[in-house]
C-alpha positions in Angstrom: 28.6 4.3 21.0 25.6 6.6 21.3 23.3 7.6 18.5 21.4 10.8 18.2 18.6 9.3 16.3 17.2 6.1 15.0 18.1 7.2 11.5 21.8 7.3 12.4 21.5 3.9 14.1 19.7 2.2 11.2 22.0 3.7 8.6 25.1 2.3 10.3 23.7 -1.2 10.9 21.9 -1.2 7.6 25.2 -0.9 5.9 26.5 -3.9 7.9 23.5 -5.9 6.9 24.3 -5.3 3.2 27.4 -7.3 3.7 25.4 -10.5 4.0 24.2 -10.8 0.3 27.6 -9.5 -0.9 29.3 -12.3 0.9 26.8 -14.9 -0.4 27.2 -13.8 -4.1 29.3 -16.4 -6.0 30.3 -14.1 -8.8 28.3 -16.0 -11.4 25.1 -15.1 -13.2 22.1 -17.3 -13.1 22.3 -19.5 -16.2 19.1 -21.4 -15.5 16.8 -18.5 -16.4 14.8 -18.5 -19.6 14.8 -15.4 -21.8 11.2 -14.6 -20.8 12.0 -14.9 -17.1 15.0 -12.6 -17.6 12.8 -10.0 -19.4 10.1 -10.2 -16.7 12.7 -9.8 -13.9 14.3 -6.8 -15.6 11.0 -5.0 -16.1 9.9 -5.8 -12.5 13.0 -4.2 -11.1 12.8 -1.2 -13.5 9.3 -0.5 -12.0 9.9 -1.7 -8.4 13.0 0.4 -7.6 11.6 3.9 -8.4 8.2 3.0 -7.1 9.5 1.9 -3.7 11.8 4.9 -3.5 8.8 7.2 -4.1 6.8 5.4 -1.4 9.7 5.8 1.1 10.0 9.5 0.2 6.3 10.1 0.7 6.3 8.3 4.1 9.3 10.3 5.2 7.6 13.6 4.3 4.2 12.9 6.0 
């Protein structure tokens, strides 16, 4: 199999790497978290996800 670019290569194998955490997931939520920890985690990811997407976008368009 030949790839025209590194993007095509990383897209295909990146999708395969996503199977690892999917297979490790037990289907149960974490019951050991405190309400404060859950709130902190939620807001962290609300900020982290759009922020890292903006950084990736800016790097890609330099």
